[in-house]
Backbone as JSON Lines, residues from 0, in Angstrom:
{"i":0,"aa":"X","n":[176.33,88.94,28.21],"ca":[176.26,88.17,29.4],"c":[175.35,86.79,28.79]}
{"i":1,"aa":"X","n":[175.62,85.63,29.39],"ca":[174.76,84.48,28.82],"c":[174.39,83.77,30.22]}
{"i":2,"aa":"X","n":[173.26,83.16,29.97],"ca":[172.9,82.17,31.04],"c":[173.01,80.81,30.57]}
{"i":3,"aa":"X","n":[173.9,80.07,31.46],"ca":[174.15,78.69,31.49],"c":[173.21,77.78,32.21]}
{"i":4,"aa":"X","n":[172.37,76.78,31.42],"ca":[171.61,76.11,32.32],"c":[171.95,74.75,31.83]}
{"i":5,"aa":"X","n":[172.31,73.99,33.01],"ca":[172.68,72.55,32.75],"c":[171.82,71.82,33.5]}
{"i":6,"aa":"X","n":[171.46,70.65,32.99],"ca":[170.72,69.51,33.46],"c":[171.51,68.49,33.66]}
{"i":7,"aa":"X","n":[171.85,67.99,34.89],"ca":[172.84,66.97,35.2],"c":[172.24,65.92,36.14]}
{"i":8,"aa":"X","n":[173.14,64.85,36.24],"ca":[172.73,63.81,37.19],"c":[172.79,64.3,38.68]}
{"i":9,"aa":"X","n":[171.76,63.9,39.57],"ca":[171.94,64.5,40.9],"c":[173.24,64.15,41.75]}
{"i":10,"aa":"X","n":[173.72,63.0,41.42],"ca":[174.93,62.52,42.11],"c":[176.29,63.38,41.65]}
{"i":11,"aa":"X","n":[176.13,64.19,40.54],"ca":[177.33,64.87,39.98],"c":[177.32,66.44,40.6]}
{"i":12,"aa":"X","n":[176.12,66.64,41.29],"ca":[176.08,67.95,41.75],"c":[177.27,68.63,42.55]}
{"i":13,"aa":"X","n":[177.71,68.01,43.4],"ca":[178.81,68.27,44.28],"c":[180.07,68.33,43.38]}
{"i":14,"aa":"X","n":[180.42,67.52,42.62],"ca":[181.69,67.49,41.66],"c":[181.62,68.75,40.94]}
{"i":15,"aa":"X","n":[180.36,69.08,40.28],"ca":[180.24,70.13,39.26],"c":[180.3,71.55,40.03]}
{"i":16,"aa":"X","n":[179.92,71.66,41.1],"ca":[179.73,72.68,41.91],"c":[181.12,73.19,42.48]}
{"i":17,"aa":"X","n":[181.95,72.03,42.96],"ca":[183.31,72.31,43.54],"c":[184.32,72.67,42.51]}
{"i":18,"aa":"X","n":[184.03,71.98,41.26],"ca":[184.88,72.45,39.97],"c":[184.75,73.82,39.68]}
{"i":19,"aa":"X","n":[183.28,74.18,39.51],"ca":[183.03,75.56,39.23],"c":[183.91,76.45,40.1]}
{"i":20,"aa":"X","n":[183.42,76.43,41.5],"ca":[184.08,76.82,42.51],"c":[185.79,77.34,42.54]}
{"i":21,"aa":"X","n":[186.38,76.04,42.21],"ca":[187.76,76.12,42.03],"c":[188.29,77.17,40.89]}
{"i":22,"aa":"X","n":[187.38,77.18,39.9],"ca":[187.57,77.98,38.87],"c":[187.04,79.51,39.03]}
{"i":23,"aa":"X","n":[186.58,79.79,40.34],"ca":[186.07,81.25,40.46],"c":[184.43,81.45,40.21]}
{"i":24,"aa":"X","n":[183.92,80.47,39.82],"ca":[182.52,80.48,39.4],"c":[181.6,80.09,40.73]}
{"i":25,"aa":"X","n":[181.25,80.92,41.65],"ca":[180.52,80.59,42.76],"c":[179.02,80.93,42.69]}
{"i":26,"aa":"X","n":[178.65,81.65,42.04],"ca":[177.13,82.01,41.83],"c":[176.44,81.17,41.09]}
{"i":27,"aa":"X","n":[175.51,80.37,41.56],"ca":[174.7,79.38,40.76],"c":[173.43,79.16,41.43]}
{"i":28,"aa":"X","n":[172.41,78.48,40.76],"ca":[171.3,78.31,41.49],"c":[171.02,76.63,40.94]}
{"i":29,"aa":"X","n":[170.62,75.77,41.95],"ca":[170.52,74.36,41.65],"c":[169.13,74.05,42.04]}
{"i":30,"aa":"X","n":[168.48,73.55,41.28],"ca":[167.1,73.06,41.46],"c":[166.84,71.46,41.02]}
{"i":31,"aa":"X","n":[166.12,70.97,42.01],"ca":[165.72,69.47,41.9],"c":[164.65,69.36,40.74]}
{"i":32,"aa":"X","n":[164.78,68.85,39.54],"ca":[163.78,68.39,38.69],"c":[163.52,67.09,38.27]}
{"i":33,"aa":"X","n":[162.52,66.91,37.57],"ca":[162.27,65.5,36.85],"c":[162.28,65.91,35.42]}
{"i":34,"aa":"X","n":[162.72,64.75,34.59],"ca":[162.56,64.78,33.19],"c":[162.9,63.85,32.46]}
{"i":35,"aa":"X","n":[162.83,63.61,31.34],"ca":[163.49,62.68,30.2],"c":[163.75,63.38,29.15]}
{"i":36,"aa":"X","n":[164.88,62.34,28.71],"ca":[165.37,62.86,27.09],"c":[165.2,61.79,26.32]}
{"i":37,"aa":"X","n":[166.34,61.48,25.44],"ca":[166.47,60.49,24.48],"c":[166.39,59.04,25.03]}
{"i":38,"aa":"X","n":[166.91,58.87,26.16],"ca":[166.75,57.56,26.91],"c":[165.31,57.27,27.15]}
{"i":39,"aa":"X","n":[164.44,58.02,27.33],"ca":[162.95,57.8,27.63],"c":[162.56,57.14,28.79]}
{"i":40,"aa":"X","n":[163.43,57.24,29.9],"ca":[163.46,56.47,31.27],"c":[164.05,55.18,31.24]}
{"i":41,"aa":"X","n":[163.79,54.45,32.36],"ca":[164.22,53.24,32.47],"c":[163.15,52.23,33.07]}
{"i":42,"aa":"X","n":[163.43,50.82,33.07],"ca":[162.75,49.93,33.31],"c":[163.18,49.07,34.55]}
{"i":43,"aa":"X","n":[162.58,48.84,35.3],"ca":[163.0,48.07,36.76],"c":[162.07,46.96,36.78]}
{"i":44,"aa":"X","n":[162.51,45.89,37.35],"ca":[161.75,44.73,37.43],"c":[161.33,44.53,38.86]}
{"i":45,"aa":"X","n":[159.96,44.65,39.07],"ca":[159.41,44.83,40.38],"c":[159.19,43.27,40.89]}
{"i":46,"aa":"X","n":[158.09,43.33,41.79],"ca":[157.78,42.15,42.48],"c":[157.18,41.2,41.43]}
{"i":47,"aa":"X","n":[157.41,39.89,41.72],"ca":[157.02,38.97,40.57],"c":[157.49,39.2,39.09]}
{"i":48,"aa":"X","n":[158.36,39.7,38.93],"ca":[158.92,40.07,37.69],"c":[158.19,41.13,36.84]}
{"i":49,"aa":"X","n":[157.48,41.93,37.3],"ca":[156.67,42.75,36.72],"c":[157.38,44.01,36.39]}
{"i":50,"aa":"X","n":[157.48,44.36,35.1],"ca":[158.4,45.48,34.69],"c":[157.71,46.84,35.0]}
{"i":51,"aa":"X","n":[158.34,47.66,35.57],"ca":[158.22,48.81,36.1],"c":[158.8,50.17,35.34]}
{"i":52,"aa":"X","n":[157.95,50.82,34.54],"ca":[158.78,51.73,33.83],"c":[158.67,53.04,34.42]}
{"i":53,"aa":"X","n":[159.79,53.76,34.57],"ca":[159.98,54.99,35.17],"c":[160.49,56.02,34.11]}
{"i":54,"aa":"X","n":[159.43,56.77,33.61],"ca":[160.03,57.65,32.49],"c":[160.29,59.09,32.84]}
{"i":55,"aa":"X","n":[160.14,59.42,33.85],"ca":[160.62,60.86,34.53],"c":[161.57,60.5,35.4]}
{"i":56,"aa":"X","n":[162.97,60.8,35.09],"ca":[164.12,60.74,36.17],"c":[164.44,61.9,36.86]}
{"i":57,"aa":"X","n":[165.05,61.83,38.23],"ca":[165.43,62.86,38.89],"c":[166.63,63.38,38.05]}
{"i":58,"aa":"X","n":[166.72,64.65,38.13],"ca":[167.83,65.29,37.61],"c":[168.17,66.71,38.47]}
{"i":59,"aa":"X","n":[169.13,67.41,38.45],"ca":[169.53,68.63,39.01],"c":[169.5,69.67,37.72]}
{"i":60,"aa":"X","n":[168.99,70.78,37.69],"ca":[169.05,72.05,36.95],"c":[170.05,72.94,37.61]}
{"i":61,"aa":"X","n":[170.96,73.26,36.96],"ca":[171.88,74.38,37.4],"c":[171.7,75.59,36.41]}
{"i":62,"aa":"X","n":[171.8,76.68,36.98],"ca":[171.68,78.05,36.2],"c":[172.65,78.94,36.75]}
{"i":63,"aa":"X","n":[173.67,79.61,35.77],"ca":[174.62,80.32,36.17],"c":[174.42,81.49,35.1]}
{"i":64,"aa":"X","n":[174.91,82.92,35.48],"ca":[174.9,83.92,34.58],"c":[176.39,84.35,34.55]}
{"i":65,"aa":"X","n":[176.94,84.4,33.45],"ca":[178.42,84.57,33.02],"c":[178.51,85.62,32.02]}
{"i":66,"aa":"X","n":[179.84,86.15,32.03],"ca":[180.17,87.1,30.99],"c":[180.33,86.14,29.93]}
{"i":67,"aa":"X","n":[180.24,86.81,28.66],"ca":[180.45,86.16,27.26],"c":[181.78,85.31,27.05]}
{"i":68,"aa":"X","n":[182.81,85.97,27.72],"ca":[184.18,85.55,27.65],"c":[184.26,84.21,28.37]}
{"i":69,"aa":"X","n":[183.21,83.95,29.46],"ca":[183.79,82.83,30.35],"c":[182.54,81.59,30.05]}
{"i":70,"aa":"X","n":[181.76,81.52,28.91],"ca":[180.75,80.78,28.61],"c":[181.72,79.43,28.34]}
{"i":71,"aa":"X","n":[182.63,79.46,27.3],"ca":[183.32,78.15,27.03],"c":[183.97,77.57,28.24]}
{"i":72,"aa":"X","n":[184.86,78.36,29.09],"ca":[185.23,77.58,30.11],"c":[184.28,77.17,31.23]}
{"i":73,"aa":"X","n":[183.07,77.74,31.33],"ca":[181.92,77.27,32.21],"c":[181.46,75.94,31.78]}
{"i":74,"aa":"X","n":[181.17,76.09,30.37],"ca":[180.63,74.69,29.76],"c":[181.68,73.54,29.75]}
{"i":75,"aa":"X","n":[182.94,73.79,29.72],"ca":[183.77,72.92,29.62],"c":[184.09,72.24,31.23]}
{"i":76,"aa":"X","n":[183.86,73.09,32.21],"ca":[184.04,72.53,33.63],"c":[182.76,71.61,33.8]}
{"i":77,"aa":"X","n":[181.68,72.18,33.32],"ca":[180.41,71.53,33.68],"c":[180.59,70.11,33.09]}
{"i":78,"aa":"X","n":[181.08,69.99,31.69],"ca":[181.06,68.86,30.83],"c":[181.96,67.7,31.6]}
{"i":79,"aa":"X","n":[183.17,68.27,32.02],"ca":[184.36,67.4,32.42],"c":[183.9,66.96,33.76]}
{"i":80,"aa":"X","n":[183.19,67.62,34.82],"ca":[182.77,67.28,36.02],"c":[181.39,66.32,36.12]}
{"i":81,"aa":"X","n":[180.44,66.59,34.95],"ca":[179.23,65.92,35.11],"c":[179.29,64.49,34.17]}
{"i":82,"aa":"X","n":[180.37,64.49,33.32],"ca":[180.29,63.17,32.22],"c":[180.58,61.85,33.0]}
{"i":83,"aa":"X","n":[179.6,60.96,32.65],"ca":[179.91,59.78,33.16],"c":[180.16,58.69,31.97]}
{"i":84,"aa":"X","n":[179.75,59.25,30.56],"ca":[179.86,58.26,29.39],"c":[178.63,57.77,29.35]}
{"i":85,"aa":"X","n":[177.64,57.6,30.21],"ca":[176.51,56.82,29.92],"c":[175.22,57.64,29.49]}
{"i":86,"aa":"X","n":[174.27,56.98,28.99],"ca":[173.21,57.69,28.53],"c":[172.41,58.56,29.86]}
{"i":87,"aa":"X","n":[171.79,59.57,29.73],"ca":[171.33,60.33,31.01],"c":[172.24,61.47,31.46]}
{"i":88,"aa":"X","n":[173.44,61.64,30.96],"ca":[174.3,62.6,31.47],"c":[173.93,63.9,31.46]}
{"i":89,"aa":"X","n":[172.79,64.44,30.65],"ca":[172.47,65.76,30.64],"c":[172.57,66.42,29.44]}
{"i":90,"aa":"X","n":[172.19,67.79,29.47],"ca":[172.38,68.74,28.4],"c":[172.65,70.19,29.12]}
{"i":91,"aa":"X","n":[173.2,71.01,28.25],"ca":[173.69,72.25,28.63],"c":[173.0,73.22,27.52]}
{"i":92,"aa":"X","n":[172.16,74.34,28.06],"ca":[171.54,75.21,27.19],"c":[172.27,76.61,27.56]}
{"i":93,"aa":"X","n":[172.41,77.42,26.46],"ca":[173.12,78.6,26.61],"c":[172.11,79.86,25.91]}
{"i":94,"aa":"X","n":[171.74,80.68,26.79],"ca":[170.82,81.86,26.38],"c":[171.42,83.28,26.72]}
{"i":95,"aa":"X","n":[171.16,84.19,25.66],"ca":[171.65,85.38,26.15],"c":[170.81,85.96,27.16]}
{"i":96,"aa":"X","n":[171.36,87.12,27.96],"ca":[170.76,87.75,28.91],"c":[170.67,89.27,28.42]}
{"i":97,"aa":"X","n":[169.71,89.92,28.66],"ca":[169.69,91.4,28.15],"c":[170.3,92.14,29.15]}
{"i":98,"aa":"X","n":[169.85,91.84,30.68],"ca":[170.44,92.93,31.53],"c":[170.5,91.93,32.87]}
{"i":99,"aa":"X","n":[171.17,92.48,33.89],"ca":[171.3,91.97,35.12],"c":[171.24,93.25,36.15]}
{"i":100,"aa":"X","n":[170.4,93.02,37.17],"ca":[170.26,93.9,38.26],"c":[170.53,93.42,39.51]}
{"i":101,"aa":"X","n":[171.77,93.88,40.14],"ca":[171.83,93.26,41.72],"c":[170.93,94.29,42.65]}
{"i":102,"aa":"X","n":[169.97,93.49,43.32],"ca":[168.97,94.12,44.13],"c":[169.57,95.1,45.18]}
{"i":103,"aa":"X","n":[170.55,94.56,45.84],"ca":[171.04,95.12,47.01],"c":[171.74,96.6,46.92]}
{"i":104,"aa":"X","n":[172.5,96.66,45.71],"ca":[173.08,97.98,45.3],"c":[172.43,98.52,43.97]}
{"i":105,"aa":"X","n":[171.89,97.86,43.16],"ca":[171.24,98.59,41.79],"c":[172.22,98.59,40.68]}
{"i":106,"aa":"X","n":[173.38,97.87,41.01],"ca":[174.19,97.64,39.82],"c":[173.58,97.01,38.75]}
{"i":107,"aa":"X","n":[174.13,97.23,37.55],"ca":[173.47,96.59,36.27],"c":[174.58,96.09,35.57]}
{"i":108,"aa":"X","n":[174.3,95.04,34.81],"ca":[175.1,94.51,33.71],"c":[176.2,93.85,34.25]}
{"i":109,"aa":"X","n":[177.44,93.68,33.83],"ca":[178.31,93.04,34.11],"c":[178.56,93.16,35.72]}
{"i":110,"aa":"X","n":[178.66,94.29,35.99],"ca":[178.95,94.57,37.35],"c":[178.02,93.87,38.32]}
{"i":111,"aa":"X","n":[176.94,93.58,37.91],"ca":[175.89,92.98,38.8],"c":[176.29,91.3,38.63]}
{"i":112,"aa":"X","n":[176.94,90.88,37.9],"ca":[177.3,89.48,37.73],"c":[178.28,89.03,38.77]}
């Protein structure tokens, strides 16, 4: 099993969630986060032309645990649904998961996903 963690633009959450659902991947967590990457924020012009630097931007972190065989499909769905082609589209991280336990039934491993 793998944990797929994606940092995406907030306005892309619905598109990503709907695309994953259409492919049969319903279980996910979404968290509102702030962060910065290579773009290092953006500069707005405030009153009287004063520059305002916003270096921590709002993002959404998605977390899914999927079978090893599903990782590529899930990653492709996220990339296709979240991509705008602009700086700040996000990142995807993949981590191994040692075990999963469904609290309600006690099922373990793949059966709990």
